[in-house]
Backbone bond lengths (Angstrom), bond angles and torsions (degrees), N, CA, C in turn:
res aa  C-N    CA-C-N  psi(-1)  N-CA   C-N-CA  omega(-1)  CA-C   N-CA-C  phi
1 X - - - 1.467 - - 1.515 112.00 -
2 X 1.332 115.97 -3.62 1.452 118.51 175.51 1.506 109.93 -84.46
3 X 1.337 116.04 159.01 1.452 119.69 -174.99 1.519 112.18 -73.88
4 X 1.364 118.51 -32.05 1.455 121.93 -174.48 1.514 109.83 -103.13
5 X 1.323 116.76 116.97 1.456 121.54 179.37 1.526 110.71 -116.14
6 X 1.309 117.43 21.25 1.459 120.93 -170.30 1.515 113.25 -75.34
7 X 1.352 117.89 -28.91 1.461 119.89 -173.23 1.510 110.12 -110.92
8 X 1.283 117.82 127.60 1.463 122.76 176.68 1.511 109.16 -129.32
9 X 1.308 115.32 157.29 1.448 120.52 177.93 1.524 107.73 -85.27
10 X 1.290 118.43 112.89 1.464 122.24 -177.01 1.516 109.12 -77.92
11 X 1.309 114.74 81.98 1.449 120.70 -174.96 1.518 108.44 -126.08
12 X 1.342 119.64 121.55 1.450 120.36 -178.04 1.508 111.40 -64.51
13 X 1.316 115.18 145.99 1.458 120.24 -179.92 1.515 109.79 -85.12
14 X 1.329 115.90 119.47 1.460 120.70 -179.06 1.522 110.06 -79.14
15 X 1.332 114.63 164.41 1.466 119.15 178.54 1.513 109.79 -62.78
16 X 1.326 116.25 139.40 1.471 123.10 178.83 1.526 112.66 61.55
17 X 1.317 118.06 20.56 1.461 120.46 178.89 1.523 109.76 -91.99
18 X 1.321 115.00 168.03 1.463 122.76 -179.40 1.524 107.57 -120.01
19 X 1.321 117.15 138.58 1.461 120.86 175.66 1.525 109.82 -105.78
20 X 1.328 116.03 130.89 1.458 121.58 177.80 1.523 109.05 -126.17
21 X 1.334 116.30 162.16 1.457 121.71 176.21 1.528 108.77 -99.04
22 X 1.314 115.69 126.04 1.459 121.56 177.59 1.524 108.53 -104.76
23 X 1.326 116.84 124.05 1.454 121.47 178.99 1.531 108.07 -97.39
24 X 1.339 114.91 113.90 1.461 121.88 -169.10 1.519 110.56 -114.07
25 X 1.327 116.22 137.00 1.461 121.61 174.22 1.524 108.64 -70.71
26 X 1.331 117.18 120.59 1.467 121.53 -175.30 1.521 112.16 -59.78
27 X 1.306 116.24 -39.65 1.459 119.85 -173.16 1.528 112.04 -75.84
28 X 1.310 117.10 -45.89 1.461 120.36 -174.62 1.530 113.43 -94.75
29 X 1.334 116.73 -19.94 1.465 119.58 -176.35 1.517 113.51 79.16
30 X 1.334 116.47 3.46 1.462 120.37 -179.27 1.524 110.71 -76.70
31 X 1.321 116.04 137.39 1.458 120.94 173.97 1.523 107.82 -76.94
32 X 1.331 116.62 119.07 1.456 120.74 -176.48 1.535 111.37 -85.71
33 X 1.319 116.39 -41.33 1.465 120.94 177.53 1.520 108.33 -167.67
34 X 1.310 115.98 173.67 1.464 121.74 177.65 1.521 109.35 -124.30
35 X 1.320 115.76 152.52 1.455 121.79 173.19 1.526 107.41 -114.62
36 X 1.316 116.41 130.07 1.467 119.55 -175.95 1.519 110.32 -155.29
37 X 1.318 114.14 167.90 1.461 120.76 178.89 1.502 111.83 -111.56
38 X 1.298 115.43 -152.72 1.456 123.45 -171.58 1.531 113.84 -57.50
39 X 1.342 117.76 -46.42 1.461 120.67 -172.44 1.526 112.44 -58.14
40 X 1.335 115.99 -46.96 1.466 119.94 -177.01 1.527 111.14 -71.41
41 X 1.321 117.18 -40.04 1.464 120.22 -179.65 1.534 110.19 -68.11
42 X 1.330 117.72 -39.46 1.464 120.37 174.93 1.526 110.83 -58.35
43 X 1.339 115.79 -41.54 1.462 120.46 178.45 1.520 111.18 -60.38
44 X 1.322 116.98 -48.87 1.472 120.36 -179.12 1.527 111.38 -63.21
45 X 1.332 116.78 -42.88 1.466 119.79 179.51 1.527 111.54 -65.20
46 X 1.334 117.39 -27.95 1.463 120.08 -178.53 1.527 112.10 -66.56
47 X 1.339 117.90 -19.20 1.465 120.01 176.51 1.530 111.11 -58.41
48 X 1.339 115.79 -29.47 1.467 119.71 -178.73 1.524 112.57 -75.23
49 X 1.345 116.84 -13.28 1.460 120.92 178.53 1.524 110.66 -80.11
50 X 1.325 116.60 -22.91 1.454 120.92 -176.58 1.524 111.38 -67.35
51 X 1.324 118.61 155.19 1.473 122.01 -174.41 1.514 114.92 -56.92
52 X 1.325 118.63 -26.43 1.463 120.27 -177.69 1.528 112.80 -88.38
53 X 1.343 117.47 8.74 1.455 120.08 -177.01 1.513 113.57 -56.48
54 X 1.328 116.96 -47.06 1.468 119.29 -178.21 1.521 111.22 -69.11
55 X 1.341 117.19 -34.14 1.473 120.72 178.25 1.519 110.24 -67.22
56 X 1.344 115.36 -44.49 1.471 119.30 179.79 1.516 110.88 -61.42
57 X 1.332 116.26 -38.08 1.465 119.86 -179.44 1.520 110.94 -62.19
58 X 1.333 117.19 -44.31 1.460 120.68 -178.92 1.525 112.17 -72.49
59 X 1.348 116.50 -38.93 1.464 120.24 -172.83 1.519 113.67 -83.12
60 X 1.325 117.76 -33.76 1.459 120.26 -171.88 1.522 114.01 -103.79
61 X 1.333 117.79 -23.44 1.459 120.20 -177.65 1.527 110.96 -94.52
62 X 1.358 116.08 -15.36 1.456 119.03 -177.82 1.523 110.65 -65.51
63 X 1.335 116.03 149.71 1.471 121.46 -177.45 1.527 110.09 -88.02
64 X 1.331 115.33 67.19 1.461 120.45 178.45 1.515 108.44 -121.10
65 X 1.331 115.50 179.52 1.457 118.71 -179.51 1.517 110.57 -73.11
66 X 1.317 115.79 160.74 1.456 121.06 -178.32 1.527 111.04 -59.93
67 X 1.340 117.59 -41.16 1.460 120.85 -179.44 1.510 111.32 -62.81
68 X 1.334 116.65 -40.37 1.463 120.24 -179.76 1.522 110.93 -66.31
69 X 1.339 115.84 -39.88 1.470 120.05 176.85 1.522 110.79 -60.86
70 X 1.320 116.27 -43.54 1.450 120.24 -179.78 1.524 110.80 -62.72
71 X 1.317 116.50 -40.00 1.455 120.11 179.85 1.522 111.20 -63.86
72 X 1.331 116.40 -39.86 1.457 119.50 179.17 1.520 111.51 -64.15
73 X 1.322 115.85 -44.78 1.457 119.15 179.46 1.518 110.53 -63.76
74 X 1.340 116.30 -39.68 1.452 120.33 -177.34 1.518 113.65 -62.66
75 X 1.320 118.52 -26.23 1.456 121.86 -178.79 1.523 112.61 -67.28
76 X 1.330 117.81 -19.51 1.465 120.13 179.22 1.518 109.93 -59.31
77 X 1.338 116.51 -40.78 1.459 119.35 -179.69 1.527 111.04 -63.70
78 X 1.322 116.86 -36.34 1.467 120.02 179.32 1.527 111.07 -66.70
79 X 1.327 117.00 -40.19 1.461 120.29 177.86 1.524 110.95 -62.63
80 X 1.313 115.22 -43.81 1.468 120.35 -178.86 1.532 110.62 -61.75
81 X 1.330 115.86 -47.49 1.470 120.22 -179.41 1.529 111.36 -65.97
82 X 1.322 116.81 -31.84 1.468 120.31 178.12 1.523 111.05 -63.76
83 X 1.321 115.67 -43.90 1.464 119.31 178.38 1.526 109.98 -66.19
84 X 1.333 116.81 -41.17 1.465 121.05 179.75 1.519 111.73 -57.68
85 X 1.329 116.38 -43.64 1.462 120.54 -174.05 1.530 113.09 -86.95
86 X 1.318 117.60 -10.90 1.463 120.67 -177.21 1.530 110.56 -69.67
87 X 1.320 116.14 137.03 1.461 120.77 179.61 1.519 110.72 -64.37
88 X 1.322 115.89 138.28 1.466 120.85 179.33 1.518 111.72 -61.63
89 X 1.341 116.37 -24.11 1.467 119.76 -179.32 1.526 111.99 -68.81
90 X 1.334 116.79 -17.54 1.458 120.71 179.16 1.526 112.53 -96.06
91 X 1.321 115.76 -4.88 1.464 120.59 -177.66 1.515 110.96 -95.42
92 X 1.325 116.04 132.44 1.463 120.67 175.06 1.519 111.49 -85.37
93 X 1.348 116.07 -27.66 1.458 121.36 177.41 1.519 109.25 -116.67
94 X 1.316 115.51 168.51 1.461 120.95 178.72 1.522 109.63 -69.35
95 X 1.328 117.29 140.31 1.465 121.58 -178.95 1.520 112.55 -60.90
96 X 1.331 117.13 -30.17 1.463 119.90 -176.20 1.526 112.32 -61.75
97 X 1.320 117.05 -22.13 1.469 120.15 177.04 1.527 110.07 -60.82
98 X 1.338 116.44 -32.72 1.462 121.60 -179.47 1.526 112.45 -97.98
99 X 1.331 117.08 -37.79 1.461 120.85 -174.07 1.522 112.68 -85.26
100 X 1.310 117.23 -27.31 1.469 120.14 -178.39 1.529 110.14 -141.52
101 X 1.333 117.30 63.16 1.467 119.91 -177.71 1.514 111.30 -69.32
102 X 1.320 115.95 144.64 1.454 120.63 176.96 1.523 109.21 -86.32
103 X 1.326 115.29 128.34 1.458 120.27 177.40 1.518 107.29 -102.80
104 X 1.322 115.63 110.08 1.459 122.02 -176.75 1.518 108.78 -118.98
105 X 1.335 116.96 132.09 1.460 121.19 -179.85 1.522 109.33 -140.85
106 X 1.313 115.91 133.25 1.468 120.45 174.53 1.524 110.97 -85.11
107 X 1.336 116.57 -8.82 1.465 121.47 -176.06 1.518 113.23 -96.33
108 X 1.337 116.69 -35.74 1.468 120.37 -172.47 1.514 108.97 -151.53
109 X 1.327 117.41 139.60 1.460 119.83 170.94 1.516 110.66 -134.44
110 X 1.323 115.05 153.82 1.455 121.21 -175.43 1.525 108.04 -153.62
111 X 1.329 116.62 117.70 1.463 120.48 -177.46 1.524 112.05 -64.87
112 X 1.323 117.38 -36.30 1.469 120.39 -177.83 1.528 110.65 -65.42
113 X 1.322 116.23 -42.67 1.466 120.68 -178.68 1.527 112.46 -89.56
114 X 1.340 117.25 0.59 1.460 122.47 179.10 1.527 112.84 61.13
115 X 1.314 115.66 37.83 1.466 121.10 173.26 1.526 106.63 -95.21
116 X 1.312 116.83 113.96 1.456 121.36 -171.60 1.516 112.21 -108.05
117 X 1.314 114.93 154.56 1.462 120.05 169.71 1.519 107.94 -79.39
118 X 1.342 117.82 149.79 1.469 119.49 179.60 1.519 110.83 -63.86
119 X 1.312 115.90 143.08 1.463 120.23 177.33 1.521 109.60 -69.10
120 X 1.328 117.40 140.70 1.464 118.96 178.97 1.515 111.25 -63.13
121 X 1.316 115.50 137.06 1.464 120.36 -178.80 1.528 110.04 -69.03
122 X 1.328 116.25 137.99 1.459 120.76 176.97 1.524 108.81 -76.11
123 X 1.332 117.39 122.36 1.472 118.76 -178.67 1.521 110.82 -65.10
124 X 1.317 118.04 140.67 1.471 120.12 -179.82 1.523 111.70 -69.58
125 X 1.314 116.22 155.46 1.454 121.88 173.66 1.526 109.25 -94.19
126 X 1.320 115.62 147.82 1.461 120.65 -178.74 1.528 109.58 -121.58
127 X 1.328 114.63 143.78 1.453 119.99 -176.66 1.537 110.16 -131.46
128 X 1.349 114.40 147.14 1.467 122.00 172.96 1.530 106.86 -129.98
129 X 1.310 115.80 175.35 1.456 118.88 177.75 1.532 110.64 -83.96
130 X 1.293 116.55 165.00 1.472 121.04 -177.94 1.523 112.60 -67.82
131 X 1.336 116.07 -13.86 1.469 120.62 -178.10 1.533 111.61 -101.34
132 X 1.322 116.93 14.44 1.464 120.40 -170.80 1.521 113.97 -64.20
133 X 1.332 117.00 -22.93 1.470 118.85 -178.41 1.525 112.89 -84.47
134 X 1.347 116.98 -3.69 1.467 121.09 -178.15 1.525 110.74 -116.65
135 X 1.297 116.08 155.62 1.469 121.16 173.05 1.513 108.65 -86.93
136 X 1.321 115.31 160.00 1.461 119.57 178.71 1.531 109.16 -136.27
137 X 1.353 114.51 157.80 1.456 121.37 -175.09 1.515 109.30 -94.38
138 X 1.334 116.52 126.35 1.467 120.30 179.68 1.514 109.68 -154.02
139 X 1.346 116.18 126.19 1.469 121.12 176.72 1.517 113.16 63.02
140 X 1.306 116.67 30.76 1.457 119.59 177.86 1.514 114.23 86.38
141 X 1.323 117.48 7.91 1.466 120.48 -178.91 1.527 110.01 -133.90
142 X 1.340 115.81 152.98 1.454 121.17 171.00 1.536 108.12 -90.68
143 X 1.305 114.97 122.70 1.471 120.53 -174.86 1.523 109.11 -114.34
144 X 1.334 115.06 132.36 1.472 119.49 179.98 1.527 112.41 -106.82
145 X 1.327 116.23 0.91 1.469 120.13 -179.38 1.518 110.19 -88.55
146 X 1.335 115.98 129.15 1.465 121.56 177.69 1.528 108.88 -120.42
147 X 1.324 114.79 166.27 1.458 120.54 -178.09 1.529 111.97 -87.33
148 X 1.331 114.89 148.51 1.458 123.28 177.80 1.521 108.38 -118.33
149 X 1.332 116.96 138.83 1.463 120.34 -177.90 1.521 109.79 -141.67
150 X 1.325 115.78 156.26 1.468 121.04 173.96 1.520 111.14 -93.97
151 X 1.322 117.09 4.13 1.458 122.05 179.11 1.525 109.41 -120.73
152 X 1.306 116.33 143.96 1.462 121.59 -177.60 1.523 111.23 -105.81
153 X 1.356 114.86 126.72 1.451 120.16 173.91 1.513 116.24 77.34
154 X 1.347 117.53 2.24 1.471 119.60 -177.83 1.525 112.48 -104.61
155 X 1.331 117.65 -11.28 1.465 120.98 179.40 1.527 109.10 -128.48
156 X 1.330 114.92 161.09 1.462 121.80 179.70 1.512 109.52 -114.34
157 X 1.342 115.57 135.16 1.461 120.88 178.65 1.537 109.85 -69.49
158 X 1.313 115.68 159.06 1.468 120.16 178.54 1.524 112.22 -62.63
159 X 1.361 116.45 -16.92 1.466 119.73 177.39 1.510 111.65 -84.30
160 X 1.328 117.47 -6.74 1.451 122.08 177.46 1.505 115.11 101.54
161 X 1.325 117.75 -8.67 1.466 121.10 179.95 1.529 111.43 -91.30
162 X 1.322 114.51 156.71 1.464 120.20 179.02 1.528 110.53 -71.97
163 X 1.326 116.17 139.37 1.468 121.52 177.51 1.528 107.72 -87.83
164 X 1.321 115.96 100.98 1.475 119.63 -174.42 1.529 113.66 -148.53
165 X 1.350 118.39 9.06 1.463 120.35 179.90 1.524 109.33 -105.57
166 X 1.344 115.74 119.75 1.465 119.63 -176.70 1.522 110.73 -73.97
167 X 1.332 114.83 140.82 1.458 121.01 175.64 1.521 108.49 -123.53
168 X 1.320 116.32 151.67 1.447 121.71 -178.40 1.527 110.24 -105.99
169 X 1.341 115.90 133.08 1.456 120.19 174.52 1.528 108.92 -80.53
170 X 1.311 116.60 146.57 1.464 120.88 -178.10 1.520 112.02 -97.49
171 X 1.343 117.77 6.14 1.458 120.78 178.57 1.531 110.17 -63.10
172 X 1.325 115.70 145.13 1.458 120.48 177.46 1.525 110.45 -70.33
173 X 1.319 115.04 141.45 1.465 119.72 176.89 1.520 108.31 -69.49
174 X 1.354 118.17 126.93 1.464 119.72 -178.85 1.521 111.53 -62.86
175 X 1.329 115.97 139.81 1.463 121.53 179.05 1.533 108.59 -76.45
176 X 1.345 118.15 125.30 1.467 119.52 -179.56 1.524 111.91 -62.34
177 X 1.334 115.19 140.98 1.467 120.78 178.33 1.519 108.56 -87.30
178 X 1.326 116.73 121.08 1.460 120.90 -178.55 1.528 110.35 -78.33
179 X 1.338 117.82 144.57 1.471 121.03 177.07 1.527 111.00 -59.91
180 X 1.316 116.43 136.16 1.469 120.75 -178.32 1.523 112.71 -115.88
181 X 1.328 118.33 1.29 1.452 120.95 178.93 1.517 112.98 85.40
182 X 1.331 115.65 -169.65 1.458 121.44 -171.68 1.529 113.65 -103.01
183 X 1.326 117.77 -34.88 1.468 120.40 -176.35 1.528 109.92 -116.30
184 X 1.319 115.84 163.13 1.459 120.63 -177.46 1.535 111.18 -72.23
185 X 1.324 115.03 148.95 1.462 121.43 -176.59 1.522 112.13 -64.54
186 X 1.317 116.45 -30.87 1.465 120.34 -176.27 1.527 113.42 -79.15
187 X 1.328 117.73 -9.94 1.465 120.84 -174.97 1.532 111.66 -78.45
188 X 1.329 115.78 145.60 1.462 122.88 174.25 1.524 109.20 -123.07
189 X 1.330 115.67 148.99 1.461 119.84 -172.83 1.527 110.74 -139.76
190 X 1.336 114.48 157.16 1.459 120.90 164.12 1.519 106.93 -112.83
191 X 1.328 115.58 142.99 1.462 121.55 -177.57 1.519 107.58 -123.51
192 X 1.313 117.13 120.89 1.462 120.97 -178.68 1.524 110.19 -80.03
193 X 1.313 115.63 171.44 1.462 121.39 -176.61 1.524 111.53 -60.11
194 X 1.348 116.45 -30.87 1.464 120.05 179.55 1.526 111.76 -95.72
195 X 1.335 116.36 22.29 1.466 124.40 174.41 1.528 113.47 63.31
196 X 1.310 116.69 33.85 1.461 120.41 168.60 1.526 106.75 -83.21
197 X 1.312 117.28 119.92 1.464 121.96 -174.07 1.522 109.43 -101.57
198 X 1.343 115.56 120.98 1.464 121.73 -173.38 1.528 109.17 -121.01
199 X 1.342 118.35 123.59 1.470 119.48 176.49 1.525 110.82 -69.11
200 X 1.322 116.10 138.87 1.460 121.29 179.62 1.519 108.46 -94.49
201 X 1.319 115.85 104.13 1.455 120.91 -179.81 1.526 112.49 -94.69
202 X 1.334 115.42 -26.06 1.459 120.10 -178.99 1.521 108.59 -163.81
203 X 1.328 115.86 176.27 1.466 120.96 177.00 1.527 110.81 -61.33
204 X 1.333 115.70 -28.32 1.465 119.86 -179.82 1.529 111.55 -59.98
205 X 1.335 117.05 -31.74 1.463 120.26 178.53 1.519 110.67 -61.38
206 X 1.341 116.56 -43.43 1.461 121.23 179.66 1.525 111.04 -67.40
207 X 1.331 116.89 -41.16 1.471 121.10 179.69 1.523 110.18 -61.94
208 X 1.334 117.24 -43.01 1.461 120.75 177.79 1.524 111.21 -61.90
209 X 1.333 115.97 -38.98 1.462 119.30 178.58 1.522 110.69 -67.04
210 X 1.335 117.48 -41.93 1.459 120.53 176.64 1.526 111.24 -57.55
211 X 1.323 116.55 -43.73 1.469 120.29 178.34 1.522 111.02 -60.69
212 X 1.325 115.83 -41.32 1.467 120.18 -179.21 1.526 111.25 -67.15
213 X 1.334 116.42 -34.30 1.463 121.14 -178.44 1.523 112.40 -92.11
214 X 1.340 116.48 4.54 1.470 122.80 179.11 1.534 111.68 62.24
215 X 1.332 115.90 38.84 1.458 121.10 173.77 1.522 107.40 -90.55
216 X 1.337 116.96 113.89 1.468 121.38 -175.04 1.527 111.99 -79.01
217 X 1.348 115.60 -42.98 1.455 120.84 -177.10 1.527 109.22 -133.80
218 X 1.331 117.95 145.63 1.461 120.00 177.74 1.520 112.87 -61.63
219 X 1.337 117.29 -23.40 1.468 120.43 179.35 1.530 112.13 -70.26
220 X 1.325 117.93 -10.83 1.459 120.85 175.49 1.524 111.53 -70.72
221 X 1.330 116.28 -17.53 1.462 121.28 -174.61 1.517 110.87 -109.66
222 X 1.320 114.53 151.00 1.461 120.83 170.93 1.525 108.60 -130.01
223 X 1.298 115.28 150.84 1.458 121.16 -175.91 1.524 110.25 -98.79
224 X 1.304 115.63 130.78 1.463 121.47 175.44 1.527 108.98 -129.06
225 X 1.312 115.43 147.51 1.455 119.67 176.68 1.521 110.00 -86.73
226 X 1.311 116.38 137.34 1.459 121.64 175.16 1.517 109.53 -120.60
227 X 1.315 116.49 136.05 1.461 121.91 179.08 1.522 109.48 -103.16
228 X 1.316 115.88 128.44 1.464 121.69 -179.45 1.519 108.44 -106.01
229 X 1.333 115.57 99.83 1.452 121.99 175.96 1.516 110.31 -109.54
230 X 1.322 116.20 -161.90 1.476 120.47 -176.27 1.525 112.07 -59.76
231 X 1.352 117.18 -43.51 1.466 119.93 -179.35 1.523 111.74 -62.41
232 X 1.334 115.72 -41.91 1.473 119.86 -179.05 1.520 111.39 -68.57
233 X 1.330 117.07 -35.55 1.470 120.02 177.77 1.521 109.97 -61.80
234 X 1.330 116.69 -46.43 1.458 120.52 179.06 1.536 110.69 -64.44
235 X 1.333 115.32 -40.79 1.463 118.90 179.03 1.515 112.29 -63.87
236 X 1.331 117.18 -41.66 1.469 121.14 178.84 1.521 111.22 -64.67
237 X 1.331 116.48 -40.81 1.463 119.51 178.95 1.516 110.83 -62.93
238 X 1.337 115.97 -43.01 1.460 120.37 178.15 1.531 110.83 -63.52
239 X 1.342 116.20 -47.46 1.464 120.32 -178.22 1.516 111.68 -64.20
240 X 1.329 117.49 -35.56 1.462 120.88 179.30 1.518 111.59 -61.86
241 X 1.316 116.79 -26.72 1.469 120.92 -178.23 1.515 113.19 -87.27
242 X 1.338 117.13 -29.40 1.466 117.48 -170.59 1.526 114.47 -128.51
243 X 1.344 118.43 4.58 1.460 119.47 -173.23 1.524 111.02 -140.20
244 X 1.340 115.55 157.71 1.459 122.11 172.68 1.528 111.64 -110.06
245 X 1.337 116.36 10.85 1.470 120.92 179.55 1.526 108.54 -130.89
246 X 1.317 116.30 56.80 1.464 121.79 -171.01 1.523 113.16 -61.66
247 X 1.335 118.08 -45.24 1.461 120.48 -176.45 1.529 111.28 -63.09
248 X 1.321 116.35 -46.51 1.464 119.65 179.23 1.523 111.57 -68.16
249 X 1.326 117.87 -34.80 1.458 121.07 179.17 1.525 111.89 -63.91
250 X 1.335 116.75 -29.07 1.466 120.63 -172.68 1.521 112.84 -103.92
251 X 1.341 117.97 -38.44 1.460 120.30 -168.37 1.523 115.61 -105.22
252 X 1.325 118.47 -3.66 1.462 118.40 177.11 1.519 110.34 -69.74
253 X 1.323 116.43 166.62 1.469 121.17 -175.72 1.520 111.71 -55.17
254 X 1.344 116.76 -38.48 1.459 121.36 175.36 1.521 108.02 -120.40
255 X 1.342 116.81 85.33 1.465 120.33 -173.77 1.520 112.93 -63.81
256 X 1.323 114.45 145.47 1.467 120.61 178.79 1.516 110.74 -74.85
257 X 1.342 115.42 -39.32 1.457 120.58 179.73 1.518 108.27 -115.23
258 X 1.296 116.46 114.41 1.462 120.99 179.51 1.504 108.87 -132.66
259 X 1.325 116.06 130.15 1.460 120.56 -178.47 1.518 112.16 -68.34
260 X 1.330 118.33 -14.10 1.454 120.11 179.37 1.524 110.91 -77.75
261 X 1.310 117.72 -11.91 1.452 122.17 -177.00 1.530 109.68 -90.47
262 X 1.375 114.68 95.42 1.452 120.60 -179.50 1.523 111.05 54.01
263 X 1.330 116.43 43.47 1.464 119.56 -176.84 1.519 111.44 -125.07
264 X 1.356 117.66 45.49 1.450 120.59 174.45 1.524 107.96 -72.11
265 X 1.330 116.67 113.56 1.465 120.98 -173.80 1.521 111.94 -109.36
266 X 1.323 117.08 11.08 1.456 120.00 -177.05 1.526 111.02 -65.47
267 X 1.315 116.95 125.80 1.459 121.81 172.02 1.514 115.89 77.26
268 X 1.338 118.96 7.59 1.462 119.28 179.44 1.516 109.61 -101.49
269 X 1.326 115.38 158.15 1.453 120.20 -178.32 1.518 110.79 -75.49
270 X 1.324 116.00 165.55 1.464 120.48 178.56 1.516 110.69 -61.38
271 X 1.331 117.18 -43.15 1.456 119.99 -178.53 1.524 111.12 -63.95
272 X 1.359 116.57 -40.45 1.458 119.87 176.82 1.526 110.72 -64.30
273 X 1.322 116.85 -36.86 1.459 121.51 177.92 1.516 110.82 -61.00
274 X 1.333 116.87 -45.35 1.464 121.00 -179.23 1.526 110.80 -65.48
275 X 1.331 116.46 -40.39 1.463 120.37 177.90 1.528 109.99 -62.53
276 X 1.322 116.96 -40.30 1.464 120.97 179.46 1.519 111.09 -64.12
277 X 1.326 115.89 -40.82 1.460 120.51 178.11 1.521 110.86 -61.05
278 X 1.329 116.48 -45.92 1.462 120.91 -178.27 1.526 110.97 -66.28
279 X 1.344 115.99 -39.44 1.464 119.91 179.52 1.518 110.88 -62.90
280 X 1.351 116.61 -43.31 1.458 120.43 177.61 1.527 110.86 -61.65
281 X 1.351 115.57 -37.80 1.456 119.65 179.18 1.515 111.64 -64.27
282 X 1.347 116.47 -39.43 1.458 120.46 178.92 1.534 110.90 -66.08
283 X 1.350 116.71 -37.94 1.462 120.04 178.20 1.523 110.43 -62.49
284 X 1.328 116.12 -42.98 1.472 120.58 -179.89 1.518 110.88 -61.21
285 X 1.354 115.56 -42.59 1.467 119.02 -178.77 1.520 110.68 -66.89
286 X 1.344 117.26 -38.71 1.457 120.94 179.70 1.518 110.62 -65.48
287 X 1.327 116.86 -43.36 1.464 120.63 178.04 1.516 111.74 -63.08
288 X 1.346 115.41 -37.27 1.454 120.68 179.19 1.517 111.10 -65.12
289 X 1.363 116.46 -39.40 1.466 120.35 179.54 1.532 110.42 -64.73
290 X 1.372 114.78 -41.54 1.467 119.15 -179.59 1.533 110.00 -63.85
291 X 1.329 115.64 -41.36 1.468 120.19 -179.04 1.522 112.22 -63.95
292 X 1.348 114.42 -33.31 1.459 118.63 -179.24 1.527 111.54 -80.73
């Protein structure tokens, strides 16, 4: 929607990546906002599905000072380490419930964020007795009704025989429902630097945003393509927890938060991944304070 489309970021599109439009101020190089569709917005909304969603809401959205927000976020690491070091004899439940929680969603899944679809339920087996096809005499009547059980050899049919012959149901196997995400495919959005997501209903939406961002003329902006791969996903998640300038932190030429920086996530749990992200964020803030 900007007037100048001459400059693009020549960045190859990785497998399973998302392409978004970054609207950049020509003079300052600052990313003012992004334009994107369903895929990118679904990704951002999925951050709220993660176990730290309620903590992030209280710690990062609250109207407190920056130092207080940082302190709240930093306590997550202390909680995690407390559970790690706590003796199993004091735990009523397994530690993995807290240290490695499973994130399951029927709406959205993402391999990078370890959001999984629920595993299909194993259908139960049914058993009848070996005499189930015959009637039997009881109480002066011939009875053709036999008992059905989900256990083999542990119960006795009303005819007196053991229930141990498996039978197959002829019902059709239900077709699994594939995840469809959170927002409609036809919707378009603008995303501000602080991850405020605004639906684009008309040109007026963009004009209002320009006024809010003090953009006088559309020629002040240029459009660049941004690729959202695994590194950017991790960077966005980290920035969403500790920053109010997520787009610039992740997509500028020298990003502040990059998953390639000591971010080997192979084989670690989701909770450990989140702790690592927060720890890296704290290091960045400490280095920034020293530099200032």
